[in-house]
C-alpha positions as CSV (number, residue, x, y, z in Angstrom):
1,M,-2.5,-80.3,71.8
2,G,-0.4,-83.5,71.5
3,S,0.7,-85.4,74.5
4,R,4.4,-84.2,74.2
5,A,3.2,-80.6,74.1
6,Q,0.9,-81.2,77.1
7,V,3.8,-82.5,79.1
8,K,5.9,-79.5,78.2
9,W,3.0,-77.2,79.2
10,L,2.6,-78.9,82.5
11,L,6.3,-78.8,83.4
12,A,6.7,-75.2,82.4
13,L,3.6,-74.0,84.2
14,A,4.5,-75.9,87.3
15,A,8.0,-74.5,87.4
16,L,6.7,-71.0,86.9
17,A,4.2,-71.3,89.7
18,L,7.0,-72.3,92.1
19,S,9.7,-69.8,90.9
20,T,8.0,-66.5,90.1
21,P,6.0,-64.0,92.1
22,A,2.3,-63.5,91.2
23,M,2.7,-60.2,89.4
24,A,3.2,-58.9,85.9
25,Q,7.0,-59.1,85.5
26,D,7.7,-56.7,82.7
27,P,7.4,-53.0,83.8
28,D,6.6,-52.0,80.2
29,F,3.8,-54.6,80.0
30,I,0.5,-52.6,79.3
31,I,-3.0,-53.3,80.5
32,I,-5.6,-52.5,77.9
33,A,-9.1,-52.1,79.2
34,H,-11.2,-54.2,76.7
35,R,-14.3,-52.0,76.1
36,G,-13.6,-50.5,79.5
37,A,-13.9,-52.5,82.7
38,S,-16.5,-54.6,80.8
39,G,-16.3,-57.4,83.4
40,E,-17.9,-55.1,85.9
41,R,-20.0,-52.5,83.9
42,P,-21.9,-52.7,80.6
43,E,-19.2,-52.5,77.9
44,H,-18.5,-49.3,76.0
45,T,-20.1,-46.9,78.5
46,L,-18.4,-44.0,80.1
47,A,-18.9,-45.8,83.4
48,A,-16.9,-48.8,82.1
49,Y,-14.1,-46.6,80.8
50,E,-13.9,-44.5,84.0
51,L,-13.8,-47.6,86.2
52,A,-11.1,-49.1,84.1
53,I,-9.0,-46.0,84.5
54,D,-9.6,-46.0,88.2
55,Q,-8.4,-49.6,88.3
56,G,-5.1,-48.6,86.7
57,A,-5.6,-49.5,83.0
58,D,-2.9,-48.0,80.8
59,Y,-5.1,-47.8,77.8
60,I,-8.9,-47.9,77.2
61,E,-10.2,-49.6,74.1
62,P,-13.3,-48.2,72.3
63,D,-14.6,-50.0,69.3
64,L,-15.8,-47.3,66.9
65,V,-18.8,-47.3,64.5
66,P,-20.5,-44.3,62.8
67,T,-24.0,-42.8,63.0
68,R,-25.9,-41.8,60.0
69,D,-24.7,-38.2,60.4
70,G,-21.1,-39.3,60.6
71,V,-20.3,-39.2,64.3
72,L,-18.1,-41.9,65.8
73,V,-19.6,-43.8,68.7
74,A,-18.5,-46.7,70.9
75,R,-20.2,-50.0,70.2
76,H,-18.7,-53.5,69.8
77,E,-20.6,-53.8,66.5
78,N,-22.8,-51.5,64.4
79,E,-25.6,-53.9,65.1
80,I,-26.8,-52.8,68.5
81,S,-29.7,-55.0,69.6
82,G,-27.5,-56.9,72.0
83,T,-26.0,-53.8,73.7
84,T,-28.9,-51.3,73.8
85,D,-32.6,-51.3,74.4
86,V,-33.4,-50.6,70.8
87,A,-35.5,-53.8,70.3
88,D,-37.9,-52.5,73.0
89,R,-38.4,-49.1,71.4
90,P,-41.5,-49.1,69.2
91,E,-40.6,-45.9,67.5
92,F,-37.6,-47.7,65.9
93,A,-39.4,-51.0,65.1
94,T,-39.4,-50.2,61.3
95,R,-35.7,-50.0,61.3
96,L,-35.2,-53.6,61.9
97,T,-33.4,-54.8,58.8
98,T,-30.8,-57.3,57.4
99,R,-27.4,-56.3,56.1
100,V,-24.4,-58.2,54.7
101,I,-21.4,-57.3,56.9
102,D,-18.1,-58.8,55.8
103,G,-19.9,-61.5,53.8
104,E,-22.3,-62.5,56.6
105,E,-26.0,-61.7,56.8
106,V,-26.8,-59.8,60.0
107,T,-30.3,-58.9,61.1
108,G,-31.0,-56.1,63.6
109,W,-30.7,-52.4,64.1
110,F,-27.6,-50.6,62.8
111,T,-25.9,-47.4,64.0
112,E,-25.6,-46.1,60.5
113,D,-29.4,-45.9,60.3
114,F,-29.6,-43.6,63.4
115,T,-28.6,-40.0,63.8
116,L,-26.7,-39.2,66.9
117,A,-29.7,-37.5,68.4
118,E,-31.8,-40.6,67.9
119,L,-29.1,-42.9,69.2
120,R,-28.8,-40.9,72.3
121,T,-32.3,-41.8,73.3
122,L,-31.3,-45.4,73.6
123,R,-29.8,-46.9,76.8
124,A,-26.9,-49.4,77.1
125,R,-27.4,-53.0,78.2
126,E,-25.1,-55.7,79.4
127,R,-24.2,-57.9,76.4
128,L,-23.6,-61.1,78.5
129,P,-26.3,-61.0,81.1
130,D,-26.3,-64.8,81.7
131,I,-22.6,-64.7,82.5
132,R,-22.5,-61.3,84.1
133,P,-25.8,-60.8,85.8
134,Q,-24.2,-58.3,88.2
135,N,-23.6,-56.0,85.2
136,A,-27.2,-56.2,84.2
137,R,-28.1,-54.2,87.3
138,Y,-26.8,-51.2,85.4
139,D,-29.0,-51.7,82.4
140,G,-30.7,-48.5,81.3
141,L,-28.4,-46.1,83.2
142,Y,-26.0,-45.1,80.4
143,Q,-26.1,-43.6,76.9
144,V,-24.0,-44.7,74.0
145,P,-20.9,-42.5,74.2
146,T,-19.3,-40.5,71.4
147,F,-15.6,-40.7,70.8
148,D,-15.4,-37.0,71.6
149,E,-16.8,-37.8,75.1
150,I,-14.3,-40.6,75.6
151,I,-11.5,-38.3,74.8
152,A,-12.9,-35.7,77.2
153,L,-13.1,-38.3,79.9
154,V,-9.5,-39.4,79.4
155,R,-8.3,-35.8,79.6
156,A,-10.3,-35.2,82.8
157,K,-9.0,-38.3,84.4
158,E,-5.4,-37.4,83.3
159,A,-5.8,-34.1,85.1
160,E,-7.2,-35.8,88.2
161,T,-4.6,-38.6,88.4
162,G,-1.5,-36.9,87.0
163,R,-0.8,-39.9,84.7
164,V,-1.1,-40.5,81.0
165,I,-4.0,-42.7,79.9
166,G,-3.9,-44.1,76.4
167,L,-6.5,-44.7,73.7
168,Y,-6.6,-47.9,71.7
169,P,-9.5,-47.5,69.2
170,E,-10.6,-50.2,66.8
171,I,-11.9,-49.4,63.4
172,K,-14.8,-51.8,62.7
173,H,-15.7,-53.0,59.2
174,P,-14.0,-50.1,57.3
175,T,-14.6,-51.7,53.8
176,Y,-18.3,-52.1,54.5
177,F,-18.6,-48.5,55.7
178,K,-16.6,-47.1,52.8
179,D,-19.0,-49.0,50.4
180,I,-21.9,-47.1,51.9
181,G,-20.1,-43.7,51.8
182,I,-18.7,-43.5,55.4
183,D,-14.9,-43.2,55.7
184,V,-14.4,-44.3,59.3
185,A,-10.6,-44.2,59.2
186,H,-10.6,-40.6,58.0
187,L,-13.1,-39.6,60.7
188,L,-11.0,-41.2,63.4
189,V,-7.6,-39.7,62.3
190,T,-9.1,-36.3,61.8
191,Q,-10.6,-36.4,65.3
192,L,-7.4,-37.7,66.9
193,H,-5.2,-35.1,65.2
194,A,-7.6,-32.3,66.2
195,A,-7.4,-33.5,69.8
196,G,-3.6,-33.3,69.8
197,Y,-2.8,-36.9,69.3
198,E,-0.1,-37.0,66.6
199,G,3.1,-38.8,66.1
200,A,4.5,-42.2,67.1
201,D,5.0,-41.0,70.7
202,A,1.3,-40.2,71.3
203,P,-0.4,-42.6,73.7
204,V,-2.6,-44.1,70.9
205,F,-2.8,-47.4,69.0
206,I,-5.2,-47.8,66.1
207,Q,-6.2,-51.4,65.5
208,C,-8.1,-53.2,62.7
209,F,-8.6,-56.7,61.4
210,E,-8.5,-55.5,57.8
211,V,-5.2,-55.0,56.0
212,A,-5.8,-52.4,53.3
213,E,-7.1,-49.9,55.8
214,L,-4.0,-50.2,57.9
215,W,-1.8,-49.6,54.9
216,R,-3.9,-46.5,54.1
217,L,-3.7,-45.3,57.7
218,A,0.1,-45.7,57.6
219,S,0.1,-43.1,54.7
220,I,-2.0,-40.5,56.6
221,T,-0.9,-40.7,60.2
222,E,2.2,-41.4,62.2
223,L,0.1,-42.8,65.1
224,R,1.0,-46.4,65.9
225,L,-1.0,-49.1,64.1
226,V,-1.8,-52.7,65.2
227,Q,-2.8,-55.6,62.9
228,L,-5.4,-57.7,64.6
229,V,-5.3,-61.5,63.9
230,A,-7.7,-64.2,65.1
231,A,-7.3,-68.0,65.6
232,E,-9.5,-68.7,62.7
233,G,-10.4,-67.1,59.4
234,G,-8.7,-64.2,57.7
235,P,-9.1,-60.5,57.0
236,A,-12.5,-59.6,55.4
237,D,-10.8,-57.4,52.7
238,N,-8.6,-60.3,51.5
239,P,-10.4,-63.6,51.5
240,S,-7.4,-65.4,50.0
241,M,-5.3,-64.8,53.1
242,T,-5.6,-66.4,56.5
243,Y,-4.6,-65.1,59.8
244,A,-2.4,-68.2,60.2
245,Q,-0.4,-67.2,57.2
246,M,-0.1,-63.6,58.5
247,V,1.7,-64.8,61.6
248,T,4.3,-66.9,59.8
249,P,7.8,-65.3,59.8
250,E,7.1,-64.1,56.2
251,G,3.7,-62.7,57.1
252,L,5.1,-60.9,60.1
253,A,7.8,-59.3,57.9
254,E,5.0,-57.9,55.7
255,I,3.0,-56.6,58.7
256,A,6.1,-54.8,59.9
257,D,6.0,-52.7,56.6
258,Y,2.8,-51.0,57.7
259,A,2.1,-51.7,61.4
260,D,3.9,-51.3,64.7
261,G,2.3,-54.3,66.4
262,I,0.0,-57.2,66.3
263,G,-3.1,-57.9,68.4
264,V,-3.2,-61.7,68.7
265,D,-6.0,-64.0,69.8
266,L,-4.7,-65.6,73.0
267,R,-5.7,-69.0,71.6
268,M,-2.8,-68.7,69.1
269,F,-0.4,-68.8,72.1
270,L,-2.3,-71.2,74.4
271,D,-3.0,-73.8,71.7
272,A,0.6,-73.7,70.3
273,Q,2.3,-77.0,69.8
274,D,5.7,-75.6,70.8
275,F,6.3,-74.2,74.3
276,P,7.0,-71.4,74.7
277,P,5.4,-70.6,71.3
278,P,7.8,-68.9,68.8
279,L,5.3,-66.3,67.6
280,V,6.3,-63.6,70.1
281,A,10.0,-63.9,69.5
282,Q,9.4,-63.9,65.7
283,A,7.2,-60.7,66.0
284,H,9.8,-59.0,68.2
285,A,12.5,-59.8,65.7
286,E,10.5,-57.8,63.1
287,G,10.2,-54.9,65.6
288,L,6.5,-55.6,66.3
289,L,4.9,-55.3,69.6
290,V,2.6,-58.2,70.6
291,H,-0.7,-57.6,72.5
292,G,-2.9,-60.5,73.4
293,W,-6.7,-60.6,73.5
294,T,-8.8,-61.2,75.6
295,L,-8.2,-62.0,79.2
296,R,-11.4,-62.5,81.2
297,R,-11.7,-63.9,84.7
298,E,-14.7,-66.1,84.3
299,N,-14.1,-69.9,84.1
300,V,-16.1,-70.1,80.9
301,F,-13.6,-67.9,79.0
302,L,-10.4,-69.3,80.5
303,P,-8.2,-72.1,79.1
304,E,-8.7,-75.4,81.0
305,A,-5.3,-75.1,82.8
306,Y,-6.4,-71.8,84.4
307,Q,-10.0,-72.8,85.4
308,S,-10.8,-73.1,89.1
309,Q,-11.2,-76.7,90.1
310,E,-13.8,-75.8,92.8
311,E,-17.2,-77.1,91.9
312,G,-19.6,-74.3,90.8
313,A,-16.8,-71.7,90.7
314,V,-17.6,-68.7,88.5
315,Y,-14.1,-67.3,88.4
316,G,-10.8,-69.0,87.6
317,C,-7.1,-68.3,87.8
318,A,-7.0,-65.3,85.5
319,D,-4.4,-63.5,87.7
320,D,-2.0,-66.4,87.1
321,L,-2.6,-66.3,83.3
322,L,-1.8,-62.6,83.5
323,T,1.5,-63.4,85.2
324,H,2.3,-66.0,82.5
325,L,1.4,-63.7,79.6
326,S,3.9,-61.1,80.8
327,G,6.4,-63.7,82.0
328,I,7.0,-66.9,80.1
329,F,5.0,-65.7,77.0
330,R,6.8,-62.3,76.9
331,L,3.8,-60.4,75.6
332,D,4.0,-56.6,75.6
333,G,0.4,-56.2,76.8
334,V,-3.0,-57.7,77.1
335,F,-6.6,-56.7,76.5
336,T,-8.7,-57.6,79.5
337,D,-12.3,-57.1,80.7
338,N,-10.9,-56.9,84.2
339,P,-8.1,-54.3,84.5
340,S,-8.1,-54.8,88.3
341,L,-6.5,-58.2,87.7
342,E,-3.0,-56.6,87.7
343,R,-3.6,-54.9,91.0
344,R,-4.9,-58.2,92.5
345,S,-2.0,-60.1,91.1
346,R,0.5,-57.7,92.6
347,S,-1.1,-58.0,96.0
348,R,-1.6,-61.7,95.7
349,A,-5.3,-61.3,96.3
350,A,-7.4,-64.3,95.2
351,I,-9.6,-64.0,92.2
352,G,-12.8,-65.7,92.9
353,N,-16.0,-65.7,94.8
354,S,-17.7,-67.6,97.6
355,D,-18.1,-70.5,95.2
356,G,-14.4,-71.0,94.6
357,Q,-10.9,-69.5,95.2
358,C,-7.6,-69.9,93.5
359,T,-4.3,-68.1,93.8
360,A,-2.2,-70.2,91.5
361,A,-2.9,-72.0,88.3
362,R,-4.1,-75.6,89.0
363,V,-3.0,-77.5,85.9
364,R,-5.1,-80.6,85.2
365,P,-3.1,-83.7,84.3
366,A,-3.1,-84.8,80.7
367,E,-6.0,-87.2,79.9
């Protein structure tokens, strides 16, 4: 970021900290539990989803991949050595293999090589044990959940709480899976429709990084669709296109032909040269919702302006970033590993631990 942009950032953030309450300002702003409450439980487990719901999340987000027998299960990737104990299971040692996924070689164990019955013998593990050692205490307690089980949990919690809880599934690597004979999009839509989720008013968003699959989904379901975009690279099914091109005014107009919103890497806002960045206003002008990913409370994941200045602090000023995303950035929602952040922001409770506290963004001066 250039010096002029840094000055504008500093002035705007300082003014906001003095003039606005520490809470999400837009009542329609939604909290999307990124893989559940994955900041506090191993991701993509029923425990993580239930905790997220209990913390007030509006939507829970399962990443979906298939088993060999065509059952959708929740894992961040189809390669599962980082999120299960499969590498420690001698009965599956011969299934270690290398695959090319979206043009990259990946070595490990893959859900599509396991039946559901086999997969259910595995146990989930914390993916980031060095950053979240408290989550590793739950290693070995939970199975890999099916999408059916996630829907059943949502329905049970809706009955318990009396509120609507949305689903925000991501289709992972659809072109790769179609090439090996598994139509993930068809499996997902069939399952959602059978469970009663139909139409644009249903509490569902289906998201994907690829473009062609979203166009196809637009022809087979009226459920809302979200085009994911990252700060680098481009969609795996169109190597000639970059995500940067997709979020130009022309690109956003094209996305609006098949999708209802965009899921945007937060760096695309926080690294913008203009403040506030024009992307949100341009997307809104095309009728697109804008959801940002991913808000995490650990210092290591936060932009410098939102990191705690206390020496040795683990957690930073994520509650202030939440306030700004729904305030000056005018986002419509955010994916977060910590759905309780909204509750803490509303109560002005500090985010932190004994190593460091912060209740307002402490912006470092430009160097």
